[in-house]
C-alpha positions as CSV (number, residue, x, y, z in Angstrom):
1,X,-0.2,0.0,-0.2
2,X,1.5,3.5,-1.1
3,X,1.9,5.8,2.1
4,X,-0.9,8.7,1.9
5,X,-0.2,11.9,3.7
6,X,-2.4,12.5,6.9
7,X,-3.4,15.7,7.7
8,X,-1.9,15.5,11.1
9,X,1.8,14.9,9.5
10,X,3.2,18.1,9.6
11,X,2.5,18.3,13.6
12,X,3.9,15.6,14.1
13,X,7.0,15.1,12.6
14,X,7.5,18.3,14.5
15,X,6.9,16.4,17.6
16,X,9.0,13.5,16.3
17,X,12.1,15.8,15.9
18,X,11.7,17.5,19.5
19,X,13.5,15.9,22.1
20,X,10.5,15.1,24.3
21,X,8.2,11.7,24.4
22,X,5.9,11.7,21.9
23,X,2.8,9.2,22.8
24,X,0.6,9.0,19.7
25,X,-2.7,7.4,20.3
26,X,-5.6,6.4,18.3
27,X,-8.3,3.2,17.7
28,X,-6.1,0.0,16.1
29,X,-5.3,0.2,12.6
30,X,-6.1,3.7,12.0
31,X,-2.4,3.8,11.0
32,X,-0.4,5.1,13.7
33,X,2.5,2.2,12.3
34,X,2.2,3.6,8.7
35,X,3.2,6.9,9.7
36,X,5.6,6.4,12.3
37,X,7.2,3.7,9.3
38,X,6.5,7.0,6.8
39,X,8.5,9.1,9.2
40,X,11.4,6.6,9.7
41,X,11.7,6.1,6.0
42,X,12.6,9.9,5.4
43,X,15.0,9.9,8.3
44,X,17.6,6.9,7.1
45,X,20.1,8.7,9.2
46,X,18.5,7.5,12.6
47,X,19.7,4.0,14.5
48,X,15.9,3.1,15.2
49,X,14.5,0.1,17.9
50,X,11.3,-1.2,17.3
51,X,9.5,-2.6,19.8
52,X,5.7,-3.8,20.3
53,X,4.0,-4.9,23.6
54,X,1.7,-7.0,21.7
55,X,4.6,-9.9,21.7
56,X,4.7,-11.7,24.4
57,X,8.6,-12.2,24.4
58,X,9.0,-8.7,23.9
59,X,6.6,-7.9,26.7
60,X,8.5,-10.5,28.9
61,X,11.6,-9.1,28.7
62,X,10.3,-5.5,29.4
63,X,9.0,-6.9,33.1
64,X,12.5,-8.2,33.3
65,X,13.7,-4.8,33.2
66,X,15.3,-5.0,30.0
67,X,14.3,-1.8,27.9
68,X,18.2,-0.9,28.0
69,X,19.9,-4.2,27.6
70,X,17.4,-4.6,24.2
71,X,18.0,-1.0,23.0
72,X,22.1,-1.7,23.3
73,X,21.5,-4.8,21.9
74,X,19.8,-3.5,18.6
75,X,22.3,-0.7,17.9
76,X,25.6,-2.5,18.8
77,X,26.9,0.3,21.1
78,X,26.5,2.6,23.7
79,X,24.3,5.8,24.1
80,X,26.5,8.4,22.9
81,X,25.9,12.3,22.9
82,X,24.3,14.1,19.3
83,X,24.3,10.0,18.1
84,X,20.3,10.0,18.0
85,X,18.3,6.8,18.7
86,X,15.0,6.4,18.1
87,X,13.1,3.8,20.0
88,X,9.3,3.3,18.9
89,X,7.1,1.3,21.1
90,X,3.7,-0.2,19.9
91,X,1.2,-0.5,22.4
92,X,2.9,0.9,25.2
93,X,-0.3,0.6,27.4
94,X,0.1,-3.1,28.0
95,X,3.5,-3.1,29.7
96,X,2.8,-0.9,33.0
97,X,6.7,-1.7,34.1
98,X,7.8,0.1,31.0
99,X,7.4,3.7,31.9
100,X,9.2,3.7,34.7
101,X,12.1,2.3,32.4
102,X,11.7,5.4,29.6
103,X,12.1,7.6,32.6
104,X,15.0,6.8,33.8
105,X,16.9,6.6,30.2
106,X,15.0,9.7,29.2
107,X,16.2,12.0,32.4
108,X,19.8,10.1,31.9
109,X,20.0,11.2,28.2
110,X,17.6,14.0,27.6
111,X,20.4,16.8,27.2
112,X,22.4,14.6,25.3
113,X,20.5,14.2,22.0
114,X,21.1,10.1,22.5
115,X,17.9,9.0,22.4
116,X,14.1,9.7,21.3
117,X,11.3,7.6,22.5
118,X,7.7,7.8,20.5
119,X,5.3,5.3,21.8
120,X,2.0,4.4,20.5
121,X,-1.4,3.0,21.7
122,X,-4.9,2.2,21.2
123,X,-6.2,2.7,24.8
124,X,-6.4,6.4,25.9
125,X,-7.2,5.9,29.7
126,X,-4.4,3.5,30.6
127,X,-1.8,5.0,28.6
128,X,-2.4,8.8,30.2
129,X,-2.6,7.3,33.3
130,X,0.4,5.3,33.1
131,X,2.0,8.3,31.3
132,X,0.8,10.7,34.1
133,X,2.4,8.5,36.8
134,X,5.2,8.2,35.2
135,X,6.2,10.5,32.8
136,X,4.7,13.7,33.6
137,X,6.1,16.6,32.2
138,X,8.2,14.6,29.8
139,X,5.6,13.5,27.3
140,X,3.4,15.2,25.0
141,X,0.7,13.4,23.5
142,X,-1.4,13.5,20.0
143,X,-4.1,11.4,18.4
144,X,-4.3,9.9,15.0
145,X,-8.0,9.5,13.9
146,X,-9.7,6.9,10.5
147,X,-9.4,8.6,7.3
148,X,-10.8,11.9,7.0
149,X,-12.9,13.1,3.9
150,X,-9.8,14.5,2.1
151,X,-7.5,11.8,3.2
152,X,-9.6,8.6,2.1
153,X,-9.6,11.0,-1.6
154,X,-5.8,10.7,-1.6
155,X,-6.0,7.0,-0.3
156,X,-8.3,5.7,-3.2
157,X,-7.0,8.3,-5.9
158,X,-3.5,9.2,-4.9
159,X,-4.8,13.0,-4.9
160,X,-3.4,15.4,-2.3
161,X,-6.4,18.2,-2.0
162,X,-5.2,21.2,0.2
163,X,-8.0,23.7,1.4
164,X,-8.8,23.5,4.7
165,X,-12.7,23.9,5.7
166,X,-12.0,24.6,9.6
167,X,-9.3,27.0,8.7
168,X,-11.6,28.6,6.9
169,X,-14.4,28.9,9.2
170,X,-11.9,30.3,12.1
171,X,-10.0,32.5,10.2
172,X,-12.7,34.4,8.0
173,X,-16.1,32.6,8.0
174,X,-17.5,36.4,6.9
175,X,-15.2,36.7,3.6
176,X,-17.5,35.6,1.1
177,X,-14.8,35.8,-1.5
178,X,-13.0,33.4,0.5
179,X,-15.6,31.0,0.6
180,X,-16.1,31.4,-3.0
181,X,-12.4,30.4,-3.6
182,X,-12.6,27.8,-1.0
183,X,-15.7,25.8,-2.8
184,X,-14.1,26.8,-6.6
185,X,-10.4,25.0,-5.5
186,X,-12.6,21.9,-4.6
187,X,-15.4,21.5,-7.1
188,X,-12.8,19.5,-9.9
189,X,-12.9,17.1,-7.4
190,X,-16.3,17.2,-6.2
191,X,-17.4,13.6,-7.8
192,X,-14.3,12.0,-6.2
193,X,-15.4,13.7,-2.9
194,X,-19.0,12.8,-3.1
195,X,-18.2,9.1,-3.7
196,X,-15.7,9.2,-0.6
197,X,-18.5,10.7,1.1
198,X,-20.9,8.1,0.8
199,X,-18.2,5.3,1.4
200,X,-17.2,6.6,4.6
201,X,-20.8,6.5,6.0
202,X,-21.5,3.5,4.6
203,X,-17.9,1.8,5.9
204,X,-16.0,4.1,8.1
205,X,-12.7,5.8,7.5
206,X,-10.5,2.4,8.7
207,X,-7.5,2.3,5.6
208,X,-8.0,-1.5,5.0
209,X,-11.9,-1.5,5.1
210,X,-11.6,1.4,2.1
211,X,-8.6,-0.2,-0.2
212,X,-11.1,-3.7,0.1
213,X,-12.3,-4.4,-3.6
214,X,-15.4,-5.8,-2.2
215,X,-18.4,-5.5,0.4
216,X,-17.4,-9.2,1.4
217,X,-13.9,-8.2,1.9
218,X,-14.8,-5.3,3.7
219,X,-17.3,-7.2,6.2
220,X,-14.5,-10.2,6.6
221,X,-12.0,-7.2,7.8
222,X,-14.5,-6.0,10.0
223,X,-15.4,-9.2,11.5
224,X,-11.7,-9.6,11.6
225,X,-11.1,-6.2,13.5
226,X,-14.1,-6.2,16.1
227,X,-13.1,-10.1,17.0
228,X,-9.4,-9.1,17.6
229,X,-10.0,-5.8,19.6
230,X,-12.5,-8.6,21.8
231,X,-10.2,-11.2,21.9
232,X,-6.8,-8.5,22.5
233,X,-7.6,-5.7,23.8
234,X,-11.2,-6.2,26.2
235,X,-10.3,-9.9,27.3
236,X,-6.9,-8.2,28.7
237,X,-8.8,-6.2,31.1
238,X,-9.7,-8.4,33.9
239,X,-12.6,-5.8,34.9
240,X,-14.6,-7.0,31.7
241,X,-15.7,-10.4,32.8
242,X,-18.7,-10.5,30.0
243,X,-17.7,-10.4,26.7
244,X,-21.0,-11.0,24.9
245,X,-22.2,-8.6,27.4
246,X,-19.5,-5.9,26.4
247,X,-20.4,-7.1,22.6
248,X,-24.4,-6.4,23.0
249,X,-23.7,-3.1,24.7
250,X,-21.9,-2.2,21.1
251,X,-24.5,-3.5,19.1
252,X,-27.1,-1.2,21.3
253,X,-24.4,1.7,21.0
254,X,-24.2,1.2,17.2
255,X,-28.2,1.4,16.9
256,X,-28.4,4.5,19.3
257,X,-25.7,6.3,17.3
258,X,-26.3,10.3,17.5
259,X,-29.1,9.8,20.0
260,X,-29.5,11.5,23.5
261,X,-28.4,8.7,26.2
262,X,-30.9,6.9,27.8
263,X,-29.2,4.2,30.3
264,X,-32.7,2.9,31.5
265,X,-33.4,1.6,28.2
266,X,-29.8,0.4,28.3
267,X,-30.0,-1.2,31.4
268,X,-33.3,-2.7,30.7
269,X,-32.0,-4.0,27.4
270,X,-28.4,-5.6,28.7
271,X,-29.7,-7.1,32.2
272,X,-27.1,-5.7,34.1
273,X,-26.0,-3.6,37.2
274,X,-25.6,0.3,36.2
275,X,-21.9,0.2,37.3
276,X,-21.0,-2.4,35.4
277,X,-22.6,-0.6,32.4
278,X,-20.7,2.6,33.5
279,X,-17.5,0.4,33.7
280,X,-17.9,-1.2,30.1
281,X,-19.0,1.8,28.5
282,X,-16.1,3.5,30.2
283,X,-13.5,1.3,28.4
284,X,-15.5,1.3,25.0
285,X,-14.5,5.0,25.3
286,X,-11.0,4.2,26.4
287,X,-10.6,2.4,23.5
288,X,-11.3,5.4,21.1
289,X,-14.1,3.8,19.7
290,X,-16.8,5.5,21.4
291,X,-18.1,9.2,21.9
292,X,-20.3,11.0,24.2
293,X,-21.1,14.6,23.4
294,X,-22.4,16.6,26.0
295,X,-25.3,19.7,25.8
296,X,-23.9,23.2,25.4
297,X,-24.8,25.3,28.3
298,X,-23.8,28.9,28.6
299,X,-25.1,30.8,31.5
300,X,-28.5,30.5,31.1
301,X,-29.5,26.7,32.5
302,X,-33.1,26.9,32.1
303,X,-35.2,24.8,29.6
304,X,-31.9,22.2,27.8
305,X,-31.7,18.9,27.9
306,X,-28.8,17.8,29.9
307,X,-28.3,14.5,29.1
308,X,-25.1,13.5,26.5
309,X,-25.5,12.1,23.2
310,X,-23.3,8.6,22.3
311,X,-22.1,7.6,19.3
312,X,-20.2,4.5,18.1
313,X,-17.7,6.9,15.6
314,X,-16.6,4.3,13.0
315,X,-19.3,3.9,10.4
316,X,-18.1,0.6,9.5
317,X,-18.6,-0.8,13.0
318,X,-22.1,0.7,13.1
319,X,-22.7,-1.1,9.6
320,X,-21.4,-4.1,10.6
321,X,-23.4,-4.5,14.1
322,X,-26.4,-3.3,12.9
323,X,-25.7,-5.3,9.3
324,X,-26.9,-2.2,7.6
325,X,-24.4,-1.1,4.9
326,X,-26.2,-0.4,1.8
327,X,-26.8,3.2,0.6
328,X,-30.3,2.4,-0.8
329,X,-31.5,0.6,2.3
330,X,-29.8,3.2,4.6
331,X,-31.6,6.1,2.8
332,X,-34.9,4.0,2.9
333,X,-34.4,3.4,6.3
334,X,-33.8,6.9,7.6
335,X,-30.2,6.2,9.0
336,X,-28.3,7.8,6.4
337,X,-28.8,11.4,8.2
338,X,-27.3,9.3,11.3
339,X,-24.5,8.1,9.0
340,X,-24.0,11.6,8.0
341,X,-23.8,13.1,11.8
342,X,-21.4,10.5,12.5
343,X,-19.4,11.1,9.7
344,X,-19.3,14.7,10.5
345,X,-18.3,13.9,13.9
346,X,-15.2,11.9,12.8
347,X,-14.2,15.3,10.8
348,X,-14.7,17.7,13.7
349,X,-12.7,15.0,15.9
350,X,-9.9,15.0,13.2
351,X,-9.3,18.4,12.9
352,X,-9.6,19.1,16.6
353,X,-7.1,16.2,17.0
354,X,-4.6,18.2,14.8
355,X,-4.6,21.7,16.3
356,X,-3.7,22.8,19.8
357,X,-6.0,24.5,21.9
358,X,-8.8,23.4,24.6
359,X,-11.6,22.9,21.9
360,X,-14.8,21.0,22.7
361,X,-17.5,19.5,20.5
362,X,-21.3,19.7,21.8
363,X,-24.7,19.6,20.7
364,X,-27.6,22.0,21.5
365,X,-31.3,21.1,22.4
366,X,-34.1,22.8,24.1
367,X,-36.9,20.8,25.8
368,X,-39.4,22.4,23.5
369,X,-37.2,20.1,20.9
370,X,-35.0,23.1,19.3
371,X,-31.8,21.1,18.5
372,X,-29.0,21.9,16.8
373,X,-26.3,19.2,15.8
374,X,-22.6,20.0,16.7
375,X,-21.3,23.2,18.5
376,X,-17.8,23.3,18.4
377,X,-16.3,25.6,20.9
378,X,-13.1,26.4,19.9
379,X,-12.2,30.2,21.8
380,X,-13.2,32.3,21.3
381,X,-15.0,31.0,18.6
382,X,-18.4,29.0,18.8
383,X,-19.2,28.0,15.9
384,X,-22.9,25.9,15.5
385,X,-23.6,23.0,12.6
386,X,-26.6,21.6,11.3
387,X,-26.0,18.2,9.7
388,X,-28.7,16.6,7.4
389,X,-28.9,14.5,4.6
390,X,-31.6,16.2,2.7
391,X,-30.6,18.4,-0.8
392,X,-33.2,21.3,0.6
393,X,-32.9,23.9,2.5
394,X,-35.4,22.8,5.6
395,X,-36.8,26.0,7.2
396,X,-36.9,24.3,10.5
397,X,-33.1,23.2,10.7
398,X,-32.3,27.4,10.0
399,X,-34.4,28.3,12.6
400,X,-32.8,26.8,14.9
401,X,-29.4,28.2,13.9
402,X,-31.3,31.3,14.1
403,X,-32.6,30.2,17.7
404,X,-29.3,29.2,19.0
405,X,-27.9,32.6,18.1
406,X,-30.3,34.3,20.3
407,X,-29.1,32.0,23.1
408,X,-25.8,32.6,22.2
409,X,-25.1,36.1,21.1
410,X,-21.2,35.5,20.7
411,X,-21.9,33.2,17.6
412,X,-20.5,35.2,14.1
413,X,-21.6,32.2,11.3
414,X,-23.3,29.3,11.7
415,X,-23.0,26.2,9.1
416,X,-25.8,24.0,7.5
417,X,-23.7,21.2,6.2
418,X,-26.4,19.3,3.4
419,X,-26.4,17.4,0.3
420,X,-27.4,20.6,-1.5
421,X,-25.4,23.6,-3.3
422,X,-23.2,26.1,-1.5
423,X,-24.9,29.1,-0.9
424,X,-23.5,32.5,1.0
425,X,-26.4,34.0,3.0
426,X,-24.9,37.1,4.4
427,X,-28.1,38.5,6.2
428,X,-28.7,35.7,8.7
429,X,-25.4,34.9,8.7
430,X,-25.4,31.2,7.3
431,X,-23.3,29.5,5.2
432,X,-25.0,26.5,3.3
433,X,-22.3,24.1,2.4
434,X,-22.4,20.4,0.4
435,X,-20.9,17.9,2.6
436,X,-18.2,16.7,-0.1
437,X,-16.8,20.2,0.8
438,X,-16.1,19.4,4.2
439,X,-12.3,19.3,3.7
440,X,-9.1,19.2,5.5
């Protein structure tokens, strides 16, 4: 498989070049190792030591405190000033003993340009905890998402598309000429982007799924992916005692993706205690497959729905667990809109993961039923998004955007993401944007 440029690449390259330990988190098989291997390929001058804590023999060696011995044996020399050794360790969270050994080596050589650690993992909670305990002040954490829309076109057609919608949203949302220029730059790729959008709605952004040639191959891969996740990641957690219950929770989450969380119904369906549900859902979130979007609340606290919305954020897993992956069936059952919303959340997460800052994604809904799908809070910006699979502008959804502006006067422009044409409504400060043009 040819390497495809990732939108986070330059930020990661800078981190990899830096002296601090770099932690790269992301779900299984989103391309962490591929991206790291590309960096290594571009730096042939580096001596590289690669370890994987999925391998029992390497994990056992680390348990015996042998990290330094492994490094010295691999490079066949001692660590020396200004002769940089890159140590890349995959699935680092599976070896808690690793972190103290990394700390000792980092502290010993941090001023000598002798060793650089890059650790990757697919379990957010464990790596965060272990890092906080042993590597506080020594590590920077980054996140790699599944392939976004522009990356998917790059993967499938070897085309590098440059415009960045979120940069445009934050820098000059009121500039109609810039929006026309942005849209004009994307127009030559519109058919490829539309095709990729449908694929992402049905199959998600795992690269092997995107590259599979047939539906059967995609389903086989997702089946194996799910089994590997359950057998390798979930079974290793001693507090997860019922894999069938855990999978049932995933199926329920897939069916309710994009809905306001209703724990009473979930508990009734699972037949388990609330503590078990919270624990299992917590690990589903920690392995970066599940996300909750909390309601947006400013200083006015009345008449708002306060429960979070839950998302199983990989549309491929949603398709597999629901058994619905055909675009026509999704349209007939009304689920294409939910898949579009799920895809857009992935795009938001991808962009936010690539840009530093205290960013948050919320939704807004009143008890009277007025709702805005997503509100991105990227201080000082507050940006509402309405997402719909319709090709027509729906007056009710426009009114919801206007009502949110009444609620939150700090909003500059609002965005209506749909299947219709590009329109710039200066009077209402709403930009109507085809979903295929959400490119970053």
